[in-house]
N, C-alpha and C positions, 0 to 999 in steps of 0.2 A: 455483570460477569464477575466483578470482584466479590460481590456478596455471596454469589453462588459458590464460588471457589473456596471462600473462606469457610462457609458452612460445611462444605464437603470435606475440606482438609481437617476441620476440627472434630468431625464426627467420631473418630476413634477414641477421643479422650473422654467422651461422656460416660460417666458411671465408674471411672477409675480415679484413684488417688493421684494427684499431681506430684511429679518429681521436679527436680530443678530444670531438666530439659523441657518439660512441658511448660514450665513457668516462662522460660525463654521464648518458646514457640508462641504461647498465647500473647505475650507482650509484643513480640515481633508482628503477629497478625493484627494486633490493634494499631500498631504504628503504620503498617501497611494500609489499613482501612483509612487512616488519616492522611494518607499520601506522603508520609515520612519515610521514604524508601531507603535512604542512606541509613537512617537509625535502625530501621527494621533489618537491614543486612548485617549491621554490626551486632545486633541482638541475636539473630538466629545463627550467626557464625560462631558465637560463644558455645551454643549447643553442639554445633557440628564439630568444633575442636575437641569437645569433651566426648561426644558420641559420634564418631566418624561414619557409623552405619545407620544414622538416624535419617531414614529416607524421606520422610515428610518435611524435614527441615530443608532438604535440597529443593524440593518442589516449591516451597514457599519462597526461598531465596531466588529461585529461578524467576518467579513472578516479579519480585522486586527488581531484578536485573533487567527484565524485559520493559518494565515501566520506566526504567532509567535509560532505555534504548541501548543497553549493553547486550546485544543479541548473542554473541558467541558465549559469553559467561552464562547466559540464561539456558542456552543449548547444553552447555557442559553440565549444568546442575540437573536439567531434566534427564540427561543421559545417565547421570550418576544414580538418580532415584530409580530409573528404569532398570539399571544394572543390579540394583539391590532388590529387584522384584516388586517394586511399588508401581504398578501400572495405573492406579487410581481409576480402575474400571475403564481404562482407555483414554481418560482425560489427559494424562501426561503425554501420551503419544500425540494427541490432538494439539496440545499446546506447542510441543516441540515442532511438529509439522508446520504449525502456523508461523513460527519464527523462521523456520527454513524458508517458508514461502515469502514472507513480507519483511524479514528482518534486515534486508539490505546487504546480505552476505554474498551476493552473486546469484547465479541461476541454480537454485537448489530444488527445482520442482520435482525431480525424481525422488529425492529424500523426503520431501513434504508428502508426496503421493503415497510412499510406503508407510509413512506414519499415519496418514488418514485411513489407509486400508486397515491397519492394525487397530486404530481407535474405533473404527466402525464395527469391526469384528467383536471387539470386547464390549462396546456399549450396547450392541444388539442383545447381548446375553444379560444385560442389566436393566435395560429399559422397560418400564410398564407402559404400554401404549394406551392404557385406560386412564392415565392421568398425565397431566402436563408438568413433569418434574424436570429438574435441572439436568438429569442424565439425557432425557428426550431432547432438551434444548442443545446439549452438546452433540448429540447424534445428528440433529438438523445442521448445526454449524459444520460438522465434518463432512456431511453430504454436499453442502454448498461449496466448501473450499476444494474438495476433491474434484468437483465439476470444473474447476479452473485448472487444476494441476494435471488431470489425466489426459493422456493422448487419445483415449477412447471416447469417441462421440456417443456410442451406445451407453457406456457407463455414466458419462456426464448427464445425459438426458434421463436416464433411470434414476439417478440420485435426485435430480431436481423434480421429477414427477413424484417421487416419494415425499419430498418436502412439501410440495403444493398440496398433495393429497391430505397431509396431516394438518397443514396450515394454509388455507386458500387465500389468506390475506398477507403472505409473505412476499412483498414486492421485490425483494432482492432476487428470490428464486425465479420470478418471472423474467427479471432483467437478464439474469445469467442464462436462462434457457433461450431467451430471444437471441442473446449474443451468440450462443453456440449454434443455433439454427442458422443465423446469418453466415457464420463461418462455413457451415455445411451447404450453403446455397439454398436453404429452405426459407419459407416466408415466416418472418418473425413478428408480423404485425399484431396478431391477436394477444401475444404475450406483452409486447411493448404497450399496447392499449390498456390491457389489464393493470399493469404496474403504474401507468400514468394516471389511471382513474382511482387509484387507491389513495385518495386524499393527498394530492401532491403538495399542498401547503404544509400539511403536517410533516411529511417526509422531507420537505426542504428545511423545516426547522431542525429535524433530526440530523441533517447533513451539517448544519452549523454547529450543532451540539458535539458531533463527533470531532470536528476540527478543533473546536475550543477545548475539548477534553485531551487533546494530544494524541488521539488515535491515528494510526497510519492513514494518510490522506487517501491512499489508493482504496482502502476498505470503505472509507466514508463515501468516496466517489461511487463505488459500486451500489451502496445502499441508497443513493439519492434517486428518488423517482423522477426528478426533472431530467435525468439522463434518458430515461425511458420516453419522456414526453418529447424531447428533442429528436430522438430516433424515430418515434412514431410519426411526428410531423414531416420529417425530411424524407424518410424511406416510404412510408405507407400513404401519406397524404400529398406527398411531393410538393410541399410548400416552399422548398428551396430548389426549384428546377435548374437554376443556373449553376449552382455549386454542389448541390446534392449532399453527399456525405461530408464534404469539407465544411459546409455551413454548420452542421451539428458540432463538429469539433471546435470551430471558432467560437460559436455561441456558448457552448458548455464550458469550455476552458476559460473564457473571459470571466464568467461568473465564478468558476473555481478559483482562478488566480486571485480575484478580489477578496474572496473569503480567506484563502490560505495566507496570503501575504499580509493581511491585517493581523495575523497572529505572529508575524515575524518579530523576533526579540530586538532587531536592529532597525527602528523606524527610519533612520538615516545612516546610509553606509557610504563611506568614501573609499573608493577602490583605486589602487595605484595604476597609472597609465605609463606605458613605455612609448617614448617618442623616437621614431627612426625614419630618416629620410622624408620628413614631413608628414609621416603617417603615425597614427596612434593605435597602440596595441595593448592588450591585456592578457595576463596569464590565467587560464582556466584549468583547474585540476579535475580530472575525471578518472575515478578508480585509481587514484594515487599517481597518475601520470600528468604532467603539465603539457599544455598545448598553448601556443602563442596565437591569439585571435586578433585580427584587425577589427576595430570598431567601425562598423559600416552602417550609417544611418540611412542608406539607400537600399540596403538588403532587407528582404521580408523576414527571414528567419535566420537563426544560428545554422551554420553549415557544418557538416562532417564529411569525410570522404568514405569510400566504400570499405577501405581496410578498417577504419574506426567503427563503422557499422558492424562488421562481422565480429570484431572484438567485444563490442558492447552487447550485442545479442548473446554471444557465448557467455558473458559474465552476468547476464540477467538484467542489465540496466536499460535495455531496449527490448521491446517485445515485437516479434514479427507481426503478431496480430493487430498491432497498433498502426502499422504503416498504411498510408493512403497516397494515392497519386494526386498531386497538386500542380497547378500550372503557375509558373513564375515568369514575370517579365524582367529580362536582364538588361544591362546598361545600354546595349546596342539596339534596344527596342524589340528584340526577338522574344517570343514566348516559348519556354521550354517546360517539360514536365519532369518533376523530380518526386521521389518518395519522401513523405514527411512522417516522422514518428515523434514519440514523446520520450525525451531523456529523463530517466528517473530523478537523478540528481547530479549536481556539479558544485565545485567550490571555487570562489574567488576570494583571495585574502582570508582564507579560513572561514568565510561565510558561506553557508550552504544554500543553494537554490534548487527548488524542486520542480519537476514536470516541465521541462523546457522544450518547446517546439524545435525540432532539428530537421533540416533538409539534407538529404543524402545525395552527394555528387560522385563523380569518378575519382580516380587516384590523383588527378591534377586539380581537383576543386580547391580553391583557396579557403582558408578558414576564417569565416566572417561571423561577427556577432551583430545581429540584425535587430530590426524594430520590434519584432513580436516579443523579444526579451525586454528591451529598453522600455517599451511603452506599457509594460506592467507597472512602471514607476513613473513619478515625476523626476526626470533625470536631467542632469546638467554635465556637459563635458567641458572640463578646463584643460589647461596645458599639461597638468601633471596628475590629474585625478578625474575619475568618473563618480559623480555623486548620485546616489539613488535614494529617493524618498518614497515611502509607501503612499499611495493615493488615498 
Protein backbone atom coordinates (compact mmCIF):
# COMPACT_ATOMS: atom_id res chain seq x y z
CA UNK A 1 0.00 0.00 0.00
CA UNK A 2 2.85 2.35 0.83
CA UNK A 3 4.45 1.89 -2.56
CA UNK A 4 1.22 2.41 -4.45
CA UNK A 5 0.38 5.55 -2.51
CA UNK A 6 3.77 7.08 -3.05
CA UNK A 7 3.67 6.36 -6.76
CA UNK A 8 0.24 7.91 -6.94
CA UNK A 9 1.17 10.98 -4.92
CA UNK A 10 4.32 11.61 -6.92
CA UNK A 11 2.66 11.38 -10.33
CA UNK A 12 1.93 15.13 -10.70
CA UNK A 13 5.63 15.96 -10.42
CA UNK A 14 6.68 13.97 -13.49
CA UNK A 15 7.80 16.23 -16.30
CA UNK A 16 7.97 19.48 -14.31
CA UNK A 17 10.89 21.40 -12.92
CA UNK A 18 11.21 20.92 -9.18
CA UNK A 19 10.82 23.82 -6.81
CA UNK A 20 11.75 23.91 -3.14
CA UNK A 21 8.36 22.56 -2.08
CA UNK A 22 8.71 19.56 -4.41
CA UNK A 23 12.20 18.96 -3.01
CA UNK A 24 10.73 18.83 0.49
CA UNK A 25 7.94 16.56 -0.69
CA UNK A 26 10.23 14.06 -2.42
CA UNK A 27 12.63 14.00 0.53
CA UNK A 28 9.69 13.41 2.90
CA UNK A 29 8.37 10.64 0.64
CA UNK A 30 11.74 8.92 0.75
CA UNK A 31 11.84 9.19 4.53
CA UNK A 32 8.31 7.79 4.69
CA UNK A 33 9.36 4.87 2.50
CA UNK A 34 12.22 4.20 4.95
CA UNK A 35 9.76 4.19 7.90
CA UNK A 36 11.24 7.42 9.29
CA UNK A 37 7.89 9.01 9.91
CA UNK A 38 8.90 11.70 12.40
CA UNK A 39 11.60 13.03 10.06
CA UNK A 40 9.17 12.85 7.13
CA UNK A 41 6.64 14.92 9.09
CA UNK A 42 9.29 17.52 9.90
CA UNK A 43 10.32 17.75 6.25
CA UNK A 44 6.84 18.01 4.75
CA UNK A 45 5.78 20.52 7.41
CA UNK A 46 8.47 22.85 6.08
CA UNK A 47 6.71 22.85 2.72
CA UNK A 48 3.28 23.32 4.33
CA UNK A 49 4.51 26.29 6.38
CA UNK A 50 5.77 27.94 3.22
CA UNK A 51 2.89 26.85 0.98
CA UNK A 52 -0.22 26.42 3.16
CA UNK A 53 -2.42 25.40 0.20
CA UNK A 54 -0.07 22.58 -0.89
CA UNK A 55 -2.72 19.84 -0.79
CA UNK A 56 -0.52 16.85 -1.62
CA UNK A 57 1.73 17.66 1.31
CA UNK A 58 -1.23 17.31 3.67
CA UNK A 59 -2.02 13.87 2.21
CA UNK A 60 1.53 12.66 2.70
CA UNK A 61 1.73 14.04 6.24
CA UNK A 62 -1.60 12.37 6.99
CA UNK A 63 -0.11 9.02 6.03
CA UNK A 64 2.87 9.66 8.31
CA UNK A 65 0.58 10.53 11.20
CA UNK A 66 -1.45 7.37 10.61
CA UNK A 67 1.64 5.18 10.70
CA UNK A 68 2.55 6.85 14.00
CA UNK A 69 -0.99 6.03 15.22
CA UNK A 70 -1.93 9.70 15.55
CA UNK A 71 -5.38 9.19 14.13
CA UNK A 72 -6.94 12.60 14.71
CA UNK A 73 -3.98 14.45 13.19
CA UNK A 74 -4.17 12.15 10.16
CA UNK A 75 -7.89 12.84 9.75
CA UNK A 76 -7.30 16.58 10.08
CA UNK A 77 -4.70 16.53 7.28
CA UNK A 78 -6.82 14.39 4.94
CA UNK A 79 -9.72 16.76 5.61
CA UNK A 80 -7.51 19.74 4.75
CA UNK A 81 -6.38 18.13 1.49
CA UNK A 82 -10.00 17.37 0.58
CA UNK A 83 -11.09 20.92 1.46
CA UNK A 84 -8.44 22.16 -1.00
CA UNK A 85 -10.06 20.08 -3.73
CA UNK A 86 -7.50 17.25 -3.70
CA UNK A 87 -9.60 14.07 -3.76
CA UNK A 88 -6.79 11.93 -5.26
CA UNK A 89 -9.45 10.22 -7.40
CA UNK A 90 -11.21 9.11 -4.21
CA UNK A 91 -8.21 7.70 -2.37
CA UNK A 92 -8.12 10.53 0.19
CA UNK A 93 -11.75 9.78 1.06
CA UNK A 94 -10.93 6.08 1.38
CA UNK A 95 -7.93 6.74 3.65
CA UNK A 96 -9.89 9.10 5.89
CA UNK A 97 -12.77 6.65 6.08
CA UNK A 98 -10.37 3.87 7.02
CA UNK A 99 -9.03 5.92 9.94
CA UNK A 100 -12.55 6.82 11.05
CA UNK A 101 -13.28 3.10 11.07
CA UNK A 102 -10.14 1.65 12.62
CA UNK A 103 -8.34 4.62 14.22
CA UNK A 104 -9.55 4.05 17.77
CA UNK A 105 -11.47 7.33 17.96
CA UNK A 106 -14.78 5.82 18.99
CA UNK A 107 -17.72 4.69 16.91
CA UNK A 108 -17.31 6.60 13.64
CA UNK A 109 -18.82 4.02 11.30
CA UNK A 110 -21.29 6.55 9.89
CA UNK A 111 -18.48 8.95 8.94
CA UNK A 112 -16.42 6.09 7.53
CA UNK A 113 -19.38 4.88 5.49
CA UNK A 114 -19.92 8.33 3.95
CA UNK A 115 -16.26 8.54 2.98
CA UNK A 116 -16.29 5.06 1.44
CA UNK A 117 -19.38 5.99 -0.58
CA UNK A 118 -17.61 9.07 -1.99
CA UNK A 119 -14.40 7.11 -2.61
CA UNK A 120 -16.27 4.43 -4.55
CA UNK A 121 -18.10 7.06 -6.62
CA UNK A 122 -14.82 8.75 -7.64
CA UNK A 123 -12.79 5.57 -8.11
CA UNK A 124 -15.44 4.11 -10.44
CA UNK A 125 -14.80 7.07 -12.74
CA UNK A 126 -11.07 6.39 -12.77
CA UNK A 127 -10.74 2.60 -12.75
CA UNK A 128 -9.83 0.69 -15.87
CA UNK A 129 -11.40 -2.74 -15.29
CA UNK A 130 -9.26 -4.20 -18.07
CA UNK A 131 -6.10 -3.96 -15.99
CA UNK A 132 -5.28 -4.55 -12.35
CA UNK A 133 -3.95 -1.13 -11.41
CA UNK A 134 -3.78 0.48 -7.99
CA UNK A 135 -7.02 2.40 -8.53
CA UNK A 136 -8.79 -0.93 -8.89
CA UNK A 137 -7.03 -2.17 -5.74
CA UNK A 138 -8.38 0.81 -3.81
CA UNK A 139 -11.84 0.29 -5.21
CA UNK A 140 -11.81 -3.28 -3.91
CA UNK A 141 -10.52 -2.07 -0.55
CA UNK A 142 -13.34 0.47 -0.34
CA UNK A 143 -16.00 -2.09 -1.28
CA UNK A 144 -14.80 -4.47 1.44
CA UNK A 145 -14.52 -1.86 4.19
CA UNK A 146 -17.93 -0.43 3.37
CA UNK A 147 -19.33 -3.95 3.66
CA UNK A 148 -18.41 -3.69 7.35
CA UNK A 149 -19.59 -0.14 8.04
CA UNK A 150 -22.89 -0.11 6.14
CA UNK A 151 -26.17 -0.94 7.83
CA UNK A 152 -27.52 -2.21 4.51
CA UNK A 153 -27.23 -5.97 4.07
CA UNK A 154 -28.04 -5.58 0.38
CA UNK A 155 -25.24 -3.06 -0.19
CA UNK A 156 -22.74 -5.14 1.82
CA UNK A 157 -23.44 -8.29 -0.20
CA UNK A 158 -23.42 -6.36 -3.48
CA UNK A 159 -20.00 -4.87 -2.67
CA UNK A 160 -18.53 -8.23 -1.74
CA UNK A 161 -20.04 -9.93 -4.80
CA UNK A 162 -18.29 -7.35 -6.98
CA UNK A 163 -14.95 -7.96 -5.27
CA UNK A 164 -15.26 -11.73 -5.65
CA UNK A 165 -16.26 -11.39 -9.30
CA UNK A 166 -13.10 -9.38 -9.94
CA UNK A 167 -10.86 -11.48 -7.70
CA UNK A 168 -12.13 -15.02 -6.96
CA UNK A 169 -9.08 -15.61 -4.72
CA UNK A 170 -9.81 -12.76 -2.29
CA UNK A 171 -10.25 -14.77 0.92
CA UNK A 172 -11.19 -11.73 3.02
CA UNK A 173 -14.15 -10.98 0.75
CA UNK A 174 -15.44 -14.53 1.31
CA UNK A 175 -14.98 -14.21 5.09
CA UNK A 176 -16.79 -10.86 5.18
CA UNK A 177 -19.61 -12.17 3.01
CA UNK A 178 -19.96 -15.24 5.23
CA UNK A 179 -20.01 -13.08 8.37
CA UNK A 180 -22.73 -10.88 6.92
CA UNK A 181 -24.77 -13.92 5.88
CA UNK A 182 -24.43 -15.30 9.39
CA UNK A 183 -25.78 -12.04 10.84
CA UNK A 184 -28.67 -12.21 8.37
CA UNK A 185 -29.53 -15.78 9.37
CA UNK A 186 -28.34 -17.20 6.03
CA UNK A 187 -26.05 -20.20 5.60
CA UNK A 188 -22.43 -19.03 5.36
CA UNK A 189 -20.78 -22.42 4.83
CA UNK A 190 -19.80 -22.23 1.17
CA UNK A 191 -18.03 -18.90 1.72
CA UNK A 192 -16.22 -20.06 4.87
CA UNK A 193 -15.19 -23.23 3.05
CA UNK A 194 -13.89 -21.28 0.05
CA UNK A 195 -11.84 -18.93 2.24
CA UNK A 196 -10.56 -21.85 4.29
CA UNK A 197 -9.43 -23.68 1.13
CA UNK A 198 -7.50 -20.68 -0.19
CA UNK A 199 -4.15 -21.99 1.02
CA UNK A 200 -4.65 -21.51 4.78
CA UNK A 201 -0.94 -21.86 5.56
CA UNK A 202 -0.08 -19.00 3.24
CA UNK A 203 -2.74 -16.80 4.76
CA UNK A 204 -1.69 -17.71 8.28
CA UNK A 205 1.78 -16.40 7.38
CA UNK A 206 0.09 -13.26 6.09
CA UNK A 207 -1.60 -12.88 9.48
CA UNK A 208 1.79 -12.95 11.23
CA UNK A 209 3.21 -10.45 8.76
CA UNK A 210 0.35 -8.00 9.37
CA UNK A 211 0.85 -8.16 13.14
CA UNK A 212 4.63 -7.77 12.79
CA UNK A 213 4.26 -4.75 10.51
CA UNK A 214 2.14 -2.92 13.08
CA UNK A 215 -1.09 -3.07 11.08
CA UNK A 216 -4.28 -2.68 13.09
CA UNK A 217 -4.84 -6.16 14.59
CA UNK A 218 -8.53 -6.15 13.74
CA UNK A 219 -7.73 -5.85 10.04
CA UNK A 220 -5.15 -8.61 10.28
CA UNK A 221 -7.75 -10.73 12.05
CA UNK A 222 -10.24 -10.33 9.23
CA UNK A 223 -7.63 -11.24 6.63
CA UNK A 224 -6.68 -14.49 8.37
CA UNK A 225 -8.20 -17.47 6.64
CA UNK A 226 -7.85 -19.54 9.82
CA UNK A 227 -10.83 -17.50 11.09
CA UNK A 228 -12.81 -18.98 8.21
CA UNK A 229 -11.54 -22.48 9.01
CA UNK A 230 -12.61 -22.20 12.64
CA UNK A 231 -16.06 -21.03 11.62
CA UNK A 232 -16.43 -23.70 8.94
CA UNK A 233 -15.52 -26.49 11.34
CA UNK A 234 -17.73 -25.20 14.14
CA UNK A 235 -20.82 -24.02 12.29
CA UNK A 236 -20.90 -26.20 9.20
CA UNK A 237 -19.26 -29.45 10.27
CA UNK A 238 -20.36 -29.13 13.89
CA UNK A 239 -17.00 -30.31 15.20
CA UNK A 240 -17.61 -28.43 18.43
CA UNK A 241 -21.13 -29.65 19.30
CA UNK A 242 -20.79 -28.96 23.03
CA UNK A 243 -19.75 -25.32 22.77
CA UNK A 244 -20.56 -24.44 19.16
CA UNK A 245 -19.69 -20.79 18.49
CA UNK A 246 -17.92 -20.30 21.81
CA UNK A 247 -15.31 -22.87 20.78
CA UNK A 248 -14.44 -20.87 17.68
CA UNK A 249 -13.81 -17.73 19.67
CA UNK A 250 -11.74 -19.52 22.32
CA UNK A 251 -9.59 -21.31 19.75
CA UNK A 252 -9.18 -18.36 17.44
CA UNK A 253 -8.38 -15.77 20.09
CA UNK A 254 -5.98 -18.12 21.88
CA UNK A 255 -3.90 -18.12 18.69
CA UNK A 256 -4.49 -14.43 18.15
CA UNK A 257 -3.35 -13.42 21.63
CA UNK A 258 -0.15 -15.45 21.33
CA UNK A 259 0.77 -13.71 18.10
CA UNK A 260 -0.21 -10.22 19.21
CA UNK A 261 1.32 -10.31 22.68
CA UNK A 262 4.67 -11.50 21.38
CA UNK A 263 4.82 -8.10 19.73
CA UNK A 264 4.27 -6.31 23.02
CA UNK A 265 6.96 -3.73 23.72
CA UNK A 266 6.86 -4.68 27.40
CA UNK A 267 7.94 -8.36 27.76
CA UNK A 268 7.64 -8.00 31.53
CA UNK A 269 5.13 -5.65 33.12
CA UNK A 270 4.72 -4.92 36.81
CA UNK A 271 1.35 -3.41 37.63
CA UNK A 272 0.51 -1.69 40.90
CA UNK A 273 -1.96 -3.51 43.16
CA UNK A 274 -4.28 -1.86 45.70
CA UNK A 275 -4.84 -3.82 48.94
CA UNK A 276 -8.16 -3.27 50.72
CA UNK A 277 -9.73 -5.44 53.44
CA UNK A 278 -7.69 -8.46 52.44
CA UNK A 279 -8.62 -8.14 48.75
CA UNK A 280 -6.38 -7.07 45.88
CA UNK A 281 -7.55 -4.57 43.26
CA UNK A 282 -6.11 -2.93 40.17
CA UNK A 283 -7.11 0.27 38.36
CA UNK A 284 -8.11 -0.22 34.72
CA UNK A 285 -8.61 2.75 32.41
CA UNK A 286 -11.15 2.39 29.59
CA UNK A 287 -11.83 5.34 27.30
CA UNK A 288 -10.19 7.71 29.79
CA UNK A 289 -12.22 6.59 32.82
CA UNK A 290 -10.74 4.51 35.67
CA UNK A 291 -12.47 1.46 37.16
CA UNK A 292 -11.34 -0.47 40.24
CA UNK A 293 -11.21 -4.19 39.49
CA UNK A 294 -10.88 -7.06 41.94
CA UNK A 295 -8.21 -9.53 40.81
CA UNK A 296 -10.17 -12.79 40.91
CA UNK A 297 -8.32 -15.93 39.84
CA UNK A 298 -11.55 -17.89 40.14
CA UNK A 299 -13.43 -15.79 37.57
CA UNK A 300 -13.35 -16.90 33.94
CA UNK A 301 -13.41 -13.49 32.27
CA UNK A 302 -13.15 -9.81 33.01
CA UNK A 303 -16.62 -8.49 33.89
CA UNK A 304 -18.43 -5.27 33.06
CA UNK A 305 -21.93 -4.16 34.02
CA UNK A 306 -24.71 -3.37 31.56
CA UNK A 307 -24.24 0.40 31.93
CA UNK A 308 -20.59 0.05 30.94
CA UNK A 309 -21.62 -2.15 28.03
CA UNK A 310 -23.97 0.49 26.61
CA UNK A 311 -21.32 3.20 27.00
CA UNK A 312 -18.61 1.11 25.33
CA UNK A 313 -20.88 0.11 22.44
CA UNK A 314 -21.79 3.75 21.89
CA UNK A 315 -18.11 4.70 21.84
CA UNK A 316 -17.22 1.90 19.46
CA UNK A 317 -14.87 -0.14 21.66
CA UNK A 318 -17.41 -2.96 21.88
CA UNK A 319 -19.39 -4.24 18.89
CA UNK A 320 -22.86 -5.71 19.28
CA UNK A 321 -22.05 -8.20 16.53
CA UNK A 322 -19.25 -9.61 18.73
CA UNK A 323 -21.49 -10.70 21.60
CA UNK A 324 -22.12 -14.39 22.20
CA UNK A 325 -24.07 -16.17 24.95
CA UNK A 326 -21.70 -18.12 27.21
CA UNK A 327 -22.40 -20.31 30.24
CA UNK A 328 -20.43 -19.54 33.42
CA UNK A 329 -20.23 -21.47 36.67
CA UNK A 330 -20.36 -19.09 39.65
CA UNK A 331 -18.96 -19.49 43.18
CA UNK A 332 -22.07 -21.17 44.61
CA UNK A 333 -21.94 -23.87 41.92
CA UNK A 334 -24.79 -22.53 39.81
CA UNK A 335 -24.48 -22.12 36.03
CA UNK A 336 -25.58 -18.81 34.55
CA UNK A 337 -25.64 -17.45 30.99
CA UNK A 338 -23.99 -14.12 30.23
CA UNK A 339 -23.12 -12.18 27.10
CA UNK A 340 -19.44 -12.21 26.19
CA UNK A 341 -17.84 -9.60 23.94
CA UNK A 342 -14.38 -8.39 22.96
CA UNK A 343 -13.21 -5.09 24.47
CA UNK A 344 -11.04 -3.36 21.88
CA UNK A 345 -8.50 -1.92 24.34
CA UNK A 346 -7.87 -0.92 27.94
CA UNK A 347 -4.97 0.53 29.94
CA UNK A 348 -3.30 -0.47 33.18
CA UNK A 349 -0.49 1.81 34.38
CA UNK A 350 -0.23 3.36 30.90
CA UNK A 351 0.29 -0.07 29.28
CA UNK A 352 -2.30 -0.84 26.62
CA UNK A 353 -3.92 -4.28 26.30
CA UNK A 354 -5.98 -5.22 23.26
CA UNK A 355 -8.98 -7.45 22.57
CA UNK A 356 -9.93 -8.53 26.07
CA UNK A 357 -12.78 -10.99 26.70
CA UNK A 358 -15.48 -9.35 28.83
CA UNK A 359 -18.62 -10.87 30.35
CA UNK A 360 -21.61 -8.53 30.69
CA UNK A 361 -23.61 -8.63 33.90
CA UNK A 362 -26.37 -6.52 35.40
CA UNK A 363 -26.03 -3.23 37.28
CA UNK A 364 -24.99 -5.07 40.47
CA UNK A 365 -22.27 -7.17 38.85
CA UNK A 366 -18.91 -6.81 40.66
CA UNK A 367 -15.97 -5.75 38.49
CA UNK A 368 -13.62 -8.74 38.31
CA UNK A 369 -10.40 -9.29 36.40
CA UNK A 370 -10.42 -13.00 35.61
CA UNK A 371 -8.37 -15.84 34.18
CA UNK A 372 -8.91 -15.27 30.45
CA UNK A 373 -6.86 -12.07 30.79
CA UNK A 374 -4.32 -13.33 33.33
CA UNK A 375 -3.65 -16.59 31.51
CA UNK A 376 -2.53 -14.75 28.40
CA UNK A 377 0.68 -14.28 30.39
CA UNK A 378 2.94 -16.04 32.83
CA UNK A 379 1.64 -14.08 35.77
CA UNK A 380 2.53 -13.71 39.42
CA UNK A 381 0.54 -11.83 42.04
CA UNK A 382 2.50 -10.37 44.94
CA UNK A 383 1.34 -8.24 47.85
CA UNK A 384 1.90 -4.96 46.00
CA UNK A 385 2.13 -5.81 42.29
CA UNK A 386 0.83 -8.02 39.51
CA UNK A 387 3.68 -9.15 37.25
CA UNK A 388 2.89 -10.19 33.67
CA UNK A 389 5.42 -11.87 31.41
CA UNK A 390 4.76 -12.77 27.79
CA UNK A 391 4.60 -16.51 27.23
